[in-house]
Each structure stands twice: as structure tokens, then as C-alpha cells.
C-alpha positions in Angstrom: 58.0 -1.7 125.6 55.6 -3.8 127.8 53.9 -7.1 126.5 50.3 -6.5 127.8 50.2 -2.6 125.9 51.4 -4.0 122.9 49.2 -7.2 122.7 46.4 -4.5 123.5 47.1 -2.4 120.4 47.6 -5.2 118.4 44.1 -6.8 119.2 42.7 -3.3 118.9 43.8 -2.9 115.4 42.7 -6.1 114.1 39.3 -5.2 115.6 39.0 -1.6 113.6 41.1 -3.4 110.5 38.0 -6.2 110.6 35.2 -4.0 111.2 36.2 -1.4 108.4 36.6 -3.7 106.1 32.9 -5.9 106.6 31.1 -2.3 106.7 32.8 -1.4 103.7 31.7 -4.8 101.6 28.2 -4.5 103.1 27.2 -0.7 104.0 23.4 -1.3 103.1 23.1 -4.5 105.4 21.5 -4.4 108.4 24.0 -7.6 109.9 27.1 -5.9 108.3 26.1 -2.6 110.2 25.7 -4.1 113.4 28.7 -6.5 113.4 31.0 -3.1 112.7 29.5 -1.2 115.5 30.1 -3.9 118.1 33.5 -4.6 116.6 34.7 -1.0 117.0 33.0 -0.7 120.2 35.4 -4.2 121.6 38.6 -2.8 119.8 37.9 0.7 121.6 37.8 -1.3 124.9 40.9 -3.5 124.3 42.9 -0.3 124.0 42.9 0.0 128.1 46.2 -1.5 128.8 47.6 0.3 126.0 45.9 3.7 126.3 46.4 3.6 130.6 50.1 3.3 129.8 50.7 5.7 128.3 50.3 8.9 130.7 53.1 9.5 133.4 50.1 10.7 135.8 47.8 8.6 137.3 44.7 11.0 137.2 45.5 11.4 133.2 45.5 7.2 133.5 42.0 7.4 135.3 40.3 9.7 133.3 41.5 7.4 130.0 40.2 4.6 131.8 36.9 6.1 132.6 36.3 7.6 128.8 37.0 3.8 127.4 34.3 2.2 129.7 31.7 5.1 128.3 32.1 2.9 125.0 32.7 -0.2 126.5 29.2 0.0 128.6 27.7 -0.7 125.1 29.6 -3.7 123.9 27.0 -6.2 125.6 23.7 -4.1 123.8 25.9 -4.0 120.5 26.4 -7.5 120.4 23.5 -8.3 121.4 21.9 -6.4 118.4 24.3 -8.3 116.5 23.0 -11.5 117.7 19.1 -10.9 117.0 20.1 -9.9 113.3 22.0 -13.1 112.7 19.3 -15.5 114.2 16.9 -13.3 113.0 14.6 -12.5 116.3 12.5 -9.7 115.6 10.4 -10.2 118.8 13.5 -9.2 120.8 13.7 -5.8 119.8 11.7 -4.5 123.3 14.6 -6.5 125.1 17.5 -4.8 123.3 15.9 -1.5 124.2 16.1 -2.5 127.6 19.8 -3.1 127.3 20.2 0.0 125.7 18.7 2.0 128.7 21.2 0.1 130.8 24.3 0.8 128.8 23.2 4.5 128.4 23.2 4.6 132.6 26.5 2.9 132.7 28.1 5.4 130.2 26.6 8.1 132.4 28.2 6.7 135.6 31.1 5.8 134.2 32.8 9.0 134.9 32.3 8.8 138.4 34.1 7.5 141.1 31.0 4.6 141.3 32.4 2.6 138.6 36.6 2.5 138.7 38.4 3.7 141.5 41.8 4.1 140.2 44.0 2.5 137.4 46.1 -0.5 138.1 49.2 0.4 136.1 52.3 -1.8 137.3 53.4 -4.1 134.7 52.8 -6.3 133.0 49.0 -5.8 134.5 47.1 -2.8 133.7 43.6 -2.8 134.6 41.0 -0.7 136.6 40.4 -0.8 140.4 36.9 -1.8 140.7 34.3 0.8 142.5 31.0 -0.4 144.3 28.6 -0.3 140.9 31.3 -2.1 139.0 30.1 -5.5 140.0 26.3 -4.5 138.7 28.2 -3.8 135.3 30.1 -7.0 135.1 26.2 -8.6 136.4 25.0 -7.2 133.0 27.9 -8.1 130.8 27.2 -11.6 132.1 23.3 -11.8 131.8 23.5 -10.3 128.3 26.4 -12.8 126.9 24.7 -15.7 128.8 20.8 -14.6 126.8 23.0 -14.5 123.4 24.8 -17.9 124.0 21.7 -19.5 125.3 20.0 -18.4 122.0 22.9 -19.1 119.6 22.6 -23.4 121.4 19.5 -23.4 120.6 19.7 -22.1 117.2 22.5 -24.3 116.5 20.0 -27.6 117.9 17.3 -26.7 115.5 19.7 -26.0 112.5 20.9 -27.8 109.7 24.0 -28.1 107.0 25.2 -24.6 105.8 23.2 -22.6 108.4 24.3 -24.7 111.2 27.7 -24.5 110.4 27.8 -21.1 110.4 26.2 -20.6 113.9 28.2 -23.2 115.1 31.4 -20.9 114.5 29.6 -17.5 115.8 29.0 -19.2 119.2 32.5 -20.0 119.4 33.1 -16.6 118.7 31.0 -15.1 121.3 32.0 -17.3 123.8 35.9 -16.6 123.4 34.8 -12.7 123.5 32.8 -13.5 126.6 36.1 -15.2 128.3 37.8 -12.3 127.0 35.5 -10.1 129.3 35.5 -12.3 132.6 39.3 -12.3 132.6 39.7 -8.4 132.2 36.9 -8.1 135.2 39.1 -10.6 137.2 42.0 -8.3 136.9 39.3 -5.2 138.1 39.1 -7.2 141.6 42.9 -9.2 141.9 45.2 -6.7 140.5 46.7 -9.6 138.4 45.9 -10.5 135.3 47.6 -14.5 135.1 47.0 -14.4 131.2 46.9 -11.3 128.5 43.4 -11.4 127.6 43.5 -9.4 124.5 45.0 -12.5 122.7 41.5 -13.6 122.4 40.0 -10.2 121.0 42.6 -11.6 118.0 41.5 -15.2 118.0 37.8 -14.3 117.9 37.8 -12.2 114.5 39.9 -15.2 112.8 37.0 -17.7 113.9 34.4 -15.1 112.3 37.1 -15.1 109.1 37.1 -18.9 108.9 33.1 -18.9 109.1 33.2 -16.6 106.3 35.6 -18.2 104.4 34.0 -21.5 104.9 30.6 -20.5 104.9 30.2 -17.1 103.1 28.8 -15.5 106.3 28.9 -11.4 105.5 30.0 -12.2 101.7 33.4 -11.2 102.2 35.7 -14.0 101.1 38.5 -12.2 99.5 38.6 -9.5 101.7 38.8 -11.2 105.0 41.5 -13.4 103.3 44.0 -10.2 102.6 42.9 -9.4 106.5 44.4 -11.9 107.7 47.5 -12.2 105.8 47.7 -8.1 107.2 47.1 -9.0 110.4 49.9 -12.1 110.7 52.6 -9.9 108.6 52.2 -6.2 111.2 52.3 -8.8 113.7 55.3 -9.5 113.0 56.6 -6.2 112.1 55.7 -4.9 115.6 56.3 -8.1 117.5 59.7 -8.7 116.1 61.2 -5.3 117.6 59.3 -6.1 120.7 60.9 -9.6 121.5 64.2 -7.7 120.7 63.4 -5.0 123.1 62.5 -7.4 125.6 64.1 -10.8 125.5 67.0 -10.0 123.5 67.9 -6.4 125.7 71.0 -7.7 127.8 72.8 -8.6 124.2 71.6 -5.3 122.8 73.5 -3.7 125.6 76.4 -5.4 125.4 77.1 -4.6 121.9 75.4 -1.1 121.6 75.9 0.0 124.7 73.5 2.8 126.1 72.4 3.6 122.8 70.8 -0.3 122.7 67.4 1.2 121.8 68.9 1.7 117.9 68.9 -1.8 117.1 64.6 -2.3 117.7 64.3 0.9 116.2 66.4 0.1 113.3 64.8 -3.7 113.1 61.6 -1.8 112.6 62.1 0.3 110.4 63.3 -2.6 108.2 60.5 -4.3 108.7 58.0 -1.5 108.2 59.6 -1.2 104.6 59.6 -4.8 103.6 56.2 -5.4 105.3 54.1 -4.4 102.3 55.9 -6.1 99.6 56.1 -9.7 101.9 51.6 -8.3 102.5 51.6 -8.1 98.8 52.9 -11.9 98.0 51.6 -13.6 100.7 48.1 -12.7 99.8 48.8 -13.4 96.5 49.7 -16.6 97.5 47.2 -16.9 99.7 44.7 -16.9 97.6 46.0 -18.9 94.8 46.0 -22.0 97.5 42.4 -21.4 98.8 40.9 -20.2 95.4 43.2 -22.2 93.2 40.2 -24.4 91.8 37.7 -21.4 91.6 40.0 -19.4 89.7 40.4 -22.1 87.5 36.9 -22.7 86.6 36.4 -18.9 86.6 39.0 -18.7 83.5 37.2 -21.4 81.8 33.9 -19.6 82.0 35.6 -16.3 81.1 37.0 -18.3 77.9 33.1 -19.8 77.4 31.5 -16.1 77.6 33.5 -15.0 74.3 33.2 -18.3 72.7 29.7 -19.0 73.0 28.7 -15.7 70.1 29.6 -18.2 67.7 27.3 -20.8 68.4 24.1 -19.8 66.0 21.5 -23.2 66.9 19.5 -21.9 69.9 19.6 -25.2 71.5 23.2 -26.0 70.8 23.5 -22.7 72.5 21.8 -23.5 75.6 23.0 -27.0 75.8 26.7 -25.5 75.8 25.9 -23.0 78.9 24.2 -25.6 80.9 27.2 -28.3 80.3 30.0 -25.7 80.8 28.8 -24.6 84.5 27.8 -27.7 85.8 31.0 -29.6 85.0 33.5 -27.1 85.6 31.7 -25.2 88.6 30.6 -28.7 89.6 27.0 -27.7 90.8 24.0 -29.9 91.1 21.6 -28.7 88.4 21.2 -25.6 86.3 18.0 -24.5 84.1 17.5 -21.6 82.1 14.3 -20.0 81.4 13.7 -17.8 78.7 10.8 -15.2 77.8 8.2 -16.6 75.7 6.5 -13.0 73.9 3.6 -15.1 73.0 2.7 -16.8 75.9 4.2 -14.0 77.9 6.4 -16.0 81.0 9.5 -17.6 81.2 9.5 -20.8 80.0 12.1 -23.5 80.5 14.2 -24.4 77.6 17.3 -26.1 78.7 18.6 -27.7 82.1 20.7 -30.5 83.2 20.1 -32.6 86.3 17.0 -31.1 87.1 14.7 -32.7 89.7 11.2 -34.1 89.0 9.7 -31.4 90.6 11.0 -28.4 88.2 8.7 -25.9 87.1 7.9 -25.5 83.6 7.7 -22.0 83.4 7.8 -19.0 85.8 5.2 -16.3 85.4 5.9 -12.8 84.2 4.1 -11.2 87.3 6.1 -13.0 89.7 7.9 -11.2 92.9 11.2 -12.6 91.2 10.8 -11.3 87.6 9.7 -8.0 89.6 12.7 -8.0 91.3 14.9 -8.5 88.8 13.7 -5.9 86.4 14.0 -3.6 89.7 17.1 -4.5 91.0 19.1 -6.6 88.1 21.6 -8.1 91.4 22.3 -12.0 91.4 19.9 -13.6 94.0 21.4 -16.4 96.7 19.3 -18.5 98.9 21.2 -18.5 102.0 21.0 -14.7 102.0 17.2 -14.4 100.8 16.8 -16.5 103.6 18.3 -14.7 106.2 16.6 -11.5 105.1 13.3 -13.1 105.1 14.3 -14.0 108.7 15.7 -10.4 109.6 13.8 -8.1 107.4 10.2 -7.0 107.9 9.9 -6.5 103.5 7.5 -9.1 102.5 9.1 -9.5 99.4 12.2 -11.8 100.7 9.8 -14.5 102.1 8.1 -14.4 98.6 11.3 -14.4 96.7 12.8 -17.5 99.2 9.4 -19.3 98.7 9.9 -18.9 94.9 13.2 -19.6 94.9 12.9 -23.0 97.4 10.3 -24.2 94.5 12.7 -23.4 92.0 15.4 -25.6 93.7 18.0 -22.7 93.1 20.7 -21.7 95.2 21.5 -19.1 92.9 19.6 -16.9 90.5 21.0 -15.1 87.4 18.7 -12.4 85.1 20.4 -11.7 81.8 19.4 -8.5 80.4 19.8 -7.0 76.9 19.6 -2.8 76.6 17.5 -3.2 80.0 14.9 -6.0 78.7 15.0 -9.3 80.4 16.0 -11.8 77.7 16.7 -15.0 80.4 16.9 -16.4 83.9 19.2 -19.0 84.8 18.9 -21.2 87.7 22.0 -22.9 89.6 21.9 -25.6 91.7 24.2 -26.0 95.2 28.4 -26.4 95.0 29.4 -30.4 95.6 30.8 -31.0 99.1 28.8 -27.9 100.5 31.3 -25.0 99.0 29.6 -21.9 98.9 29.4 -19.7 95.9 31.8 -16.7 96.1 31.6 -12.7 94.9 33.8 -13.4 92.0 31.6 -16.2 91.3 28.9 -14.1 91.0 30.7 -11.6 89.1 31.7 -14.0 86.6 28.4 -15.3 86.0 27.0 -12.2 85.3 29.8 -11.7 82.8 29.0 -15.0 81.3 25.0 -14.2 81.2 25.7 -10.9 80.0 27.4 -12.5 77.0 24.7 -15.0 76.6 22.0 -12.8 76.3 23.6 -11.4 73.2 24.4 -14.9 72.1 20.8 -15.9 72.7 19.4 -13.2 70.8 21.6 -13.8 67.8 20.5 -17.6 67.5 16.6 -16.6 68.1 17.1 -14.3 65.1 18.9 -16.6 63.3 16.5 -19.6 64.4 13.3 -17.2 62.9 15.0 -16.6 59.8 15.9 -20.3 59.3 11.9 -20.9 59.9 10.9 -18.2 57.4 13.2 -19.3 54.8 11.8 -22.9 55.6 8.2 -21.4 55.4 8.6 -19.5 52.4 10.3 -22.3 50.6 7.6 -24.5 51.6 4.7 -22.3 50.1 6.7 -22.1 47.0 6.3 -25.4 46.4 3.0 -25.8 47.1 2.0 -22.9 45.4 4.1 -24.4 42.3 2.2 -27.3 42.7 -0.8 -25.8 43.0 -0.4 -24.1 39.8 0.7 -26.7 38.0 -2.6 -28.5 38.9 -5.0 -25.7 38.2 -2.9 -25.2 34.8 -3.3 -29.5 34.2 -7.3 -28.3 35.1 -7.6 -25.3 33.0 -6.4 -27.7 30.2 -8.6 -30.5 31.1 -11.3 -28.0 30.9 -10.5 -26.7 27.4 -10.3 -30.0 26.5 -13.5 -31.2 27.8 -15.1 -28.4 25.6 -13.6 -29.7 22.5 -14.5 -33.4 23.1 -18.0 -32.3 24.5 -18.2 -30.4 21.0 -16.7 -33.5 19.1 -19.2 -36.0 20.7 -22.2 -33.5 20.2 -22.1 -33.9 16.1 -22.1 -37.9 16.2 -24.8 -37.5 19.0 -27.3 -35.4 16.8 -26.9 -37.8 13.6 -27.4 -40.6 16.2 -30.8 -38.6 17.5 -31.9 -37.8 14.0 -31.7 -41.3 12.6 -33.6 -42.9 15.5 -36.3 -40.0 15.2 -36.8 -41.2 11.4 -37.3 -44.2 12.4 -39.5 -44.2 14.8 -41.3 -41.6 11.9 -41.7 -44.6 9.7 -43.0 -46.8 12.7 -45.1 -49.0 10.5 -42.5 -50.4 8.8 -41.0 -51.8 11.8 -41.5 -54.8 14.7 -43.0 -53.5 18.0 -40.1 -54.9 19.6 -37.6 -53.0 17.3 -39.5 -49.6 17.9 -38.7 -49.9 21.8 -35.3 -50.2 20.6 -35.0 -47.6 18.8 -37.1 -45.6 21.6 -34.8 -46.4 24.3 -31.9 -45.3 21.5 -33.9 -41.9 20.9 -33.9 -41.4 25.1 -30.5 -41.9 25.7 -29.1 -40.0 22.8 -31.0 -37.1 24.4 -29.8 -37.3 27.7 -26.4 -37.6 26.3 -27.0 -34.5 24.5 -28.2 -33.1 27.9 -25.2 -33.8 29.6 -23.3 -32.6 26.8 -24.6 -29.4 26.7 -24.1 -29.0 30.4 -20.8 -29.6 30.4 -19.9 -27.1 27.1 -21.6 -24.5 29.3 -19.5 -25.4 32.5 -15.9 -25.6 30.1 -16.8 -21.8 29.0 -14.4 -19.2 30.7 -16.6 -16.7 32.9 -14.5 -13.8 30.6 -15.4 -15.2 27.7 -19.1 -14.5 28.6 -19.9 -11.0 29.6 -23.5 -10.2 28.6 -25.6 -9.3 31.4 -29.2 -10.2 32.0 -32.2 -10.9 34.0 -31.5 -14.2 35.3 -33.7 -16.3 37.9 -32.0 -17.8 40.5 -34.3 -20.5 40.9 -33.3 -21.7 37.0 -30.2 -21.8 38.1 -30.5 -24.0 41.0 -32.4 -26.4 39.1 -29.9 -26.4 36.5 -27.2 -27.3 38.5 -29.1 -29.4 40.7 -30.3 -31.9 38.2 -26.7 -31.8 36.8 -25.1 -33.1 39.7 -27.9 -34.9 41.3 -27.4 -38.0 39.4 -23.4 -38.2 39.8 -23.9 -37.3 44.0 -26.9 -40.2 44.3 -24.1 -42.9 43.1 -22.2 -41.4 46.4 -25.3 -41.8 48.5 -25.3 -38.1 48.9 -28.5 -35.9 48.4 -29.4 -32.6 47.0 -32.8 -30.7 48.6 -33.5 -27.6 46.3 -35.5 -25.4 48.8 -37.6 -22.7 47.7 -41.2 -21.0 47.7 -41.6 -19.7 44.4 -39.8 -18.9 41.2 -39.3 -15.0 41.7 -35.9 -14.7 42.3 -34.7 -12.0 39.6 -31.3 -10.5 39.9 -28.8 -8.8 37.0 -26.2 -11.1 36.2 -24.3 -13.7 34.0 -25.8 -17.0 34.5 -22.8 -19.4 33.5 -21.0 -17.4 36.4 -23.8 -17.7 39.0 -23.9 -21.5 38.4 -20.3 -21.9 38.7 -20.8 -20.2 42.1 -23.1 -22.6 43.1 -21.5 -26.1 41.6 -18.1 -25.2 43.2 -20.1 -24.8 46.6 -22.0 -28.4 46.2 -18.7 -30.0 45.5 -17.4 -28.7 48.0 -20.2 -29.6 50.5 -19.9 -33.2 49.3 -16.1 -33.4 49.9 -16.9 -31.8 53.3 -19.5 -34.8 54.0 -17.2 -37.4 52.8 -14.7 -36.3 55.1 -17.0 -37.2 58.0 -19.5 -40.0 56.8 -20.7 -42.1 53.7 -23.9 -40.3 53.4 -25.3 -37.2 54.2 -27.6 -34.7 52.4 -27.1 -31.1 50.9 -30.0 -28.1 51.1 -29.7 -25.5 48.8 -32.0 -22.7 49.6 -33.3 -19.5 48.0 -34.2 -16.2 50.3 -35.1 -12.8 49.1 -35.8 -9.6 51.6 -36.1 -5.6 50.9 -32.1 -5.4 49.7 -31.1 -9.1 48.5 -31.7 -11.8 46.7 -29.4 -15.2 47.2 -28.9 -18.9 48.2 -27.6 -20.7 50.8 -26.2 -24.0 50.8 -26.0 -26.1 53.9 -23.9 -29.5 54.4 -23.5 -31.9 57.3 -19.8 -32.0 56.6 -16.7 -32.1 58.5 -17.1 -28.3 59.1 -14.0 -25.4 59.0 -11.9 -24.7 61.9 -12.3 -20.9 63.6 -8.4 -20.7 63.0 -8.6 -20.8 59.1 -11.9 -19.8 58.3 -10.5 -16.1 57.3 -8.6 -18.1 55.0 -10.5 -20.1 53.0 -10.8 -17.4 49.9 -7.1 -16.4 49.9 -5.8 -17.8 46.4 -4.5 -21.5 46.4 -5.3 -22.3 50.3 -6.9 -25.5 50.3 -7.2 -27.9 52.8 -7.2 -30.7 50.5 -4.8 -33.3 49.7 -2.2 -32.4 47.1 -4.1 -33.2 44.0 -7.3 -33.2 45.1 -7.9 -29.4 45.5 -5.9 -26.4 44.0 -7.4 -23.5 46.4 -8.7 -21.6 43.5 -12.5 -22.8 43.7 -13.7 -20.3 46.9 -11.7 -17.3 45.4 -13.1 -17.6 42.1 -16.3 -17.5 43.5 -15.7 -14.3 45.9 -14.2 -12.7 42.6 -17.5 -13.6 40.7 -19.7 -12.5 43.6 -18.1 -9.0 44.2 -18.2 -8.3 40.4 -21.8 -9.1 40.7 -21.8 -6.5 44.0 -22.7 -9.6 45.7 -21.1 -11.2 48.8 -20.5 -14.6 50.3 -20.4 -15.2 54.3 -19.8 -18.5 56.0 -20.8 -20.0 59.2 -19.1 -23.2 60.3 -18.2 -25.4 63.4 -16.0 -28.3 63.5 -18.0 -31.3 63.0 -21.1 -29.5 62.9 -21.3 -29.0 59.0 -21.0 -25.5 57.0 -23.3 -22.6 55.7 -22.6 -20.8 52.7 -24.6 -17.4 52.1 -24.3 -15.9 48.6 -26.6 -12.8 48.2 -27.5 -10.2 45.4 -28.5 -6.6 45.5 -31.9 -6.5 43.9 -32.5 -5.7 40.6 -32.6 -2.0 39.9 -31.6 0.6 37.1 -28.3 1.6 38.9 -26.7 -2.0 39.6 -27.5 -3.4 36.3 -25.2 -0.3 34.8 -22.3 -0.9 37.3 -22.7 -4.6 36.4 -22.6 -4.2 32.6 -19.4 -1.9 33.2 -17.8 -4.0 35.0 -18.1 -7.0 32.8 -17.2 -5.2 29.8 
């Protein structure tokens, strides 16, 4: 075995393995594909010593060398293309096309005698003998790699933090690759290679591997760990037999004689057999060491994903999720946004260590939500930022801007039956550590379980809220029923008391009138006192009669007759005016004539008007100490009715449709039953009429009650309804 060809084979194998693994882990990523293509071409160029050492005939070796240079011609252009993808230099496409044309030119002439004269095949050196145009290829190589390194160094100076570390390692890898190529070119003119340059082609993937492990370049952390272990193990498998065949040849001949080659062959067979087992053991140990802390918190998160379904209260659940992730993964901050059906946007419901400028909500129509509804994949800020610089699609620029505004290093979305439930915002890891593919997988599992747990918690919370509301309504209704029962009892008692008072009042009035009839027998002063007694007794009798009429139940008085609304207004106003004047409330009756005839029950119509005027007084008292209530009568071709207008608090738009519901009231407990307007509406409907209201808060209210004009048909219908 020969040293340089063996190193050549190992270097090519490392390049091929590395390129294939990168490609398989990111087929759709332009950067991954560019890296794979460039590395495969470099690995093919690295095979030069190995492949040219195989044939016995020099002409066959020359043909192989020219075939290898057909692929090598594209190496500078391929690495330039990878560089512009890493840096996002979309304005370099013309230069790339020019380099590609030059590479195409060299690939065509690589089969001519103008590039390679012959192949030097004197161990340990295996190199091409340069022809006249070979110098131009060297110049092309140097110019392209100089351009790459200048742009990389310039980008390193401008970059900072995570991105700068990436570019530093990429720059070193390019520099080592360029040195390897120059050493190869030197051997083409000197015929000697002082150092096996293909070793550098093993070192450069290792540098990029470290950049991937440490700074998440190309997103294949665990895969690269396995690649490194694989390369180390099989370097030993191939290297030890080579060392035994070269350095230990004398001792092998001494012990084995002419069959000395059996020793290295047996050693290779043994190592090839145990190699896979060594590889499995070492890569598990390497992953355990490198990813120990990561595996620990991933295990905790998996256990948490199972346990969160037991938490019923939403706030407790969200706080538990944020605490578990921030403490175990050790990230700077975290936020959870839940979809609000009423507001139709995602609202911040839980967070930890959030910054002051953390947005309160995420719009449903934002690019971020649209992305998750279509793609469902997690978003990593570093990757989105690179794509926003590399890709022409504007969506990545919008996503990068929104992620920056949300202070997000990673964003995850939770779905439940294809319905987006919540958004997880994760900050940066401490000590500059990167999120791995395994991290994102665990987070995705946790977020999926969280979506179900959140849905259950919301359902449980809604049920509890409904139970509380129903209980509150029942308690309130019970209070109002008790109050209504008390008022009904008071009404009955009032009727009885009024009846009892009416008898002594009648006696007082009769005796006063008898005394006045015999006015000659009493002196003038006594006569004046008796007149005052008579006037007071008449007034008390009028009040008692009104009270008895009002205390009668509507259903007890079903007689329908022609009534004049002007008389109803006069009766109610005279009954309430004195009481209202004591409270600085003035009632103004406004009607043009006395012809407002309808068919109905006067007691029930009086009850409607009385309730409306009492409500108007209460509304005024809520706003000020005094005011006026205006009662107006109106009529047209179809309707006759009255309006009650006040200067009170008014009614809010949100509740104006509820005021006629039974037991609905805006008054304090004990001050209103919530039955007044409901009874008024029932009475009006029984008379084939209706009640309407217009109101604004703090601008008063106008209640309009209207009844159909008298005709025979509606009179008959009203009598039937009453009976």
C-alpha cells in the first residue's frame, strides 16, 4: 500500500459521506445542495493520487487524470456558488455565470494535451505534469478563492454574535481548502509533494462539522457527530493495516515469510468485523457526552407533555408550561399566545421574563399565522434571517421582521384537528447555545399535547363560568321573586287597608257635612274648622279610591270599554303630581284635545302609564336632584297613544333590548323587581298595541305606547282576549 493514494482515498470518502449526509438532511435547502455539489467535486479531485496509482499503463493513468480534471474544473465555481448562498449575495449571479463559463472551458480542454502532459507516478508522489494552459487554471483557481476569502473576511467584520462565529469557521475551512489546492499545483511543476495535501481535505470538513455542532450551520448536529465518529473508526480500520504493511513489513517477512501480506489482510478483516460495533458504541458515547444536558431537559419536557393534561385551570396550565420550558431548557424568555374568538386574533395569555416591548397580540392575517396555517413547521430566527437574505421570496423578509418584533429565536404552533390553537414564542438559550433538531422535535410534541390540554382547560373554564353565571342568575331571580311576592302582598294589604280606612273617612265626611248643614248653630271659627275637616276628608277619600283602583289585579277587571286616554293621563298625573313635587320632579301633560278614544281596560292602561312615569322619576334621580317628565298624547290614521319623556340617565345600547325581559332590572336589589316593563308590554300586546323606546346614556329616554284606533274588529278581538 502507498501512503499518498491511501490518504487520497480516505479524504475522498470523508468528502462523499459528508456531502451525502448534508444533502439528505436538507434536500430543499439551496445552501445544502450547493455545499453537497461542491464537496462531491472536491472529493472527486482528491481521488487523483489513488485512481492514477491503480493502472499499470501510463496512458491509462493519463486518461484517468484528464477525466478527474474534467470535474476539478468546476470546483472553484461550485465553492463560489456556496459562498454567495451563505452570504446572501444575490447580486453576484452574473459573476457566478461568468465563472461557470470559464469552468466549462477548462472542462472541455481538460482532455487535450494543453492541460496535462502526463502523470508523475513515482511513490510517494502522484501528480499531473503541467501543460501550457495549466497555469491559466491555477490563475482561475487563485482569483476565485481570493474573491471568496475577501468577501468572507468582509462579512466577518460586519457580523456579530452567532452569525460572526459561523462565518469565522467557514472562512478557515475555505482557507485550508485553498492551501490544499495550491500544494497540488506546486507538485504539478516540481514533481514533488513535500506534504500530503489531501490530509487538509479531511481537516476542512472537521472544521465545518464543528461549526455545525456549535453554531447550527446546515442543521444536522447529531448527523455530523455520527459522521465524525464514522470517519475516525474507519480511518483506523484502513490505517492500521496500512501501517502494518509499510512500517512493519520487515517483521512480518521475518515471521511469515513470503506470505507476509496475510498479516495485514487478517488484521483488516478483524478490524472490519469489529468496526461497526466500535462505531455504534463510540457514537452513542459521543452523543451522550455532547448532548447530555440536552437529553436531560428533553426527558423532562417529554414527561411534562404527559402530565399537563391533568391540569384543569387555564392560567395554571399556561404558567406551568412557561416555567418548565424556561427553567429546564434555560432560555431567556417565553410567551404563549392563544386565539381569541371574539377579537379574532392571538392574544398574549402567559409569559415569563418578557421584555417591555413584547406585543400584546398577533393579528390573524399576519404573515406569521399564514405561514403556520400552510406549513406548520417551526420557525428558527437564524434560518429565517439567512433565507430572507438568500431567497427572493418576500415572505421570509416579512417573517424575519415579525420574529424580531416578537423577540423570538424560535416560534412553534400548536394544532388541534388542523385548527391553529396557540403560538409559543421562545427566546435565546443561555451561553449562546443553539436549538437542535431534537429540541424542535421535543417542543413540537409538547406543543401538540399542550394544544389538547389548553382546549380541555378552556372547555372546563367555560363550564365553570356558565355554572357561576347560572347560579348568580338563579340567586338574583330568587331574590326578585321574593321581592315580587312581597310587593304583591303589600298590594293586597294596601287594598284591604284602603277599604278599612274608607269606612271611618265616610263617617267623618258625613258628620262634617251634617255640621255644616246646621251652620247657624256654630260660630264662624268653628265653621271654618269643619270646612277644613270636610276638605281634608274628601281629599283622603280621593286618595283611598285611587289606591283601591290601583291595587286591583288586571285579570280581575276584564271589562272592555271605550276609554279616553286624556282621562287616563289626567287621572294618573293628578294621583302622582303631589308626591313628585315633594321630590322636585314636575309632570307636564301635553295634549291638544280630549278626543283620544280607544277600546281597552282603563285600570290596565293607567298601570302602564304609572309604571313609565315612576321609572322616569327614578332615571332622573340617578342623574340629578330635579327635573321634569313630559307626557304627550298623539294620534294618526291608525294609532292613538302617549309618550313619556324624561331627562334621566338613559339606557345603554347594550341592554336596551333586554329591558322588557321579566326580572331584568338596572336598579339595586330591593328597589326594583324587573317586572314593571314586562307587565306593561303584556298589557299593551293584549290591547293589540306596542311599546317602543328611544334612549341615549345621560340624554334621557322616550317611551312610546300606541294602541289601534277604535273599530269593530279590534274591539271584538280585545274582548275575546280579555275573557
